[in-house]
C-alpha positions in Angstrom: 92.8 109.9 32.9 92.0 113.2 31.2 94.7 115.3 29.7 94.5 118.9 28.6 97.1 120.9 26.8 97.1 123.7 24.3 94.2 122.1 22.6 91.8 120.1 24.7 93.0 116.5 24.5 91.1 113.7 26.2 93.0 110.4 26.3 91.2 107.8 28.3 91.4 104.1 28.1 88.6 102.1 29.7 89.4 99.1 31.8 93.0 100.1 32.5 94.5 99.5 36.0 97.4 101.3 37.4 100.0 98.6 36.5 98.9 98.8 32.9 99.0 102.6 32.9 102.5 102.6 34.3 103.6 100.1 31.6 102.3 102.5 28.9 102.7 105.8 30.6 104.9 107.2 27.9 102.4 106.6 25.1 99.3 107.4 27.2 100.7 110.5 28.9 104.3 111.6 28.7 104.6 111.8 24.9 101.8 114.4 24.8 103.7 116.7 27.2 100.5 118.0 28.7 100.6 121.1 30.9 97.4 120.1 32.8 96.4 116.6 33.8 93.3 115.2 35.4 94.0 111.8 36.8 91.1 109.4 37.3 92.5 105.9 37.4 92.6 103.1 39.9 89.2 101.8 40.6 90.0 98.6 38.6 92.7 98.0 41.2 90.2 97.7 44.0 90.2 93.9 43.9 91.8 91.0 45.6 92.4 89.3 42.2 96.1 90.0 41.8 97.3 91.3 45.2 95.0 89.8 47.8 94.6 91.8 50.9 97.6 94.0 49.7 95.4 95.6 47.0 95.2 99.0 48.9 99.0 99.3 49.4 99.7 98.3 45.8 97.2 100.8 44.5 98.6 103.7 46.6 102.2 102.8 45.8 101.3 102.9 42.1 99.7 106.3 42.5 102.9 107.6 44.0 104.9 106.1 41.2 102.6 107.8 38.6 103.0 111.2 40.2 106.8 110.7 40.7 107.1 110.0 36.9 104.9 112.9 36.0 106.9 115.4 38.0 110.2 113.9 36.9 109.4 113.9 33.2 107.1 116.9 32.6 107.9 120.5 33.0 105.7 121.9 35.9 102.4 120.3 35.0 99.2 121.3 36.7 98.0 118.0 38.2 94.5 117.2 39.5 94.0 113.9 41.3 90.3 113.0 41.1 88.6 111.1 43.8 87.3 107.6 42.9 83.6 107.7 42.0 81.2 105.8 44.2 80.0 102.3 43.2 76.5 100.8 43.4 76.8 97.3 44.9 73.1 96.4 44.8 71.4 96.6 41.5 68.8 94.1 40.4 70.5 93.4 37.1 73.9 92.6 38.4 75.3 89.2 37.8 77.2 86.9 40.2 80.4 87.8 38.2 79.9 91.5 38.5 79.1 91.3 42.2 82.3 89.3 42.7 84.6 91.8 40.9 82.9 94.7 42.6 82.7 93.4 46.2 85.6 95.6 47.5 84.1 98.8 46.1 82.2 99.5 49.2 81.6 103.0 50.4 84.1 102.4 53.2 86.9 101.2 50.8 86.1 104.1 48.3 86.3 106.6 51.2 89.6 105.0 52.5 91.1 105.2 49.0 89.9 108.8 48.6 91.4 109.9 51.9 94.7 108.4 51.0 94.6 109.9 47.5 94.0 113.3 49.0 97.1 112.9 51.3 99.2 111.7 48.3 98.0 114.6 46.2 98.9 117.1 48.9 102.3 115.5 49.4 103.1 116.1 45.7 101.6 119.6 45.6 98.7 118.4 43.4 95.2 119.5 43.4 92.7 117.0 44.8 89.2 117.1 43.3 86.2 115.3 44.8 83.4 115.5 42.2 81.2 113.0 44.0 78.8 115.2 46.1 75.9 114.8 43.6 76.7 111.2 42.8 76.2 109.6 46.3 73.0 108.3 47.8 72.2 108.2 51.5 74.2 104.9 51.9 77.3 106.4 50.3 76.8 104.4 47.1 76.3 105.7 43.5 72.8 106.9 43.0 70.7 104.4 41.1 69.7 107.0 38.4 73.4 107.2 37.3 74.3 103.5 37.6 74.7 101.4 34.5 76.5 98.4 36.1 77.4 99.7 39.5 80.7 101.2 38.4 80.1 103.1 35.2 77.6 105.8 34.9 75.1 107.0 32.4 75.8 110.4 30.7 73.7 112.2 33.4 76.2 111.1 36.0 79.2 112.1 34.0 77.5 115.4 33.4 77.5 116.0 37.2 81.2 115.3 37.2 81.7 117.7 34.3 79.8 120.4 36.2 82.3 120.0 39.1 85.3 120.1 36.7 84.3 122.9 34.4 85.7 125.6 36.7 89.2 124.0 36.4 89.1 123.9 32.6 90.0 127.6 32.0 
């Protein structure tokens, strides 16, 4: 989650899922009263750990709740919902544990999520940003040159995202 107001403020918390974000939404977002919000949260929800095969519905319901709260509590914010970044499921240094927690982050599931995020963004009148064009390889996964662990990217990958975002940071 990236927030921009009079001064550029970036408040991101790594490892957060949407349930945790909703629990702390006042501290993490609302108390700042931002006028422009870039939302990039939810990939940690792409797991069967807590909700089994209902993970997708739970994630999208939480996105709707987040946007409802934003528009209820903030005065006409400019909201940008960002597409989930691609994952890289096949790296030689991945562990059995990382493969297990990433197994649902397939190109098909990421695409499914992003299609629904776009619909949700449009239904709320938000902007939808897909900054992934330069991040995806021919298999729809994160390019190896950006992949730290299959989910997170090296700085060169985030620079590609920034290059896509810069036009909205006026």
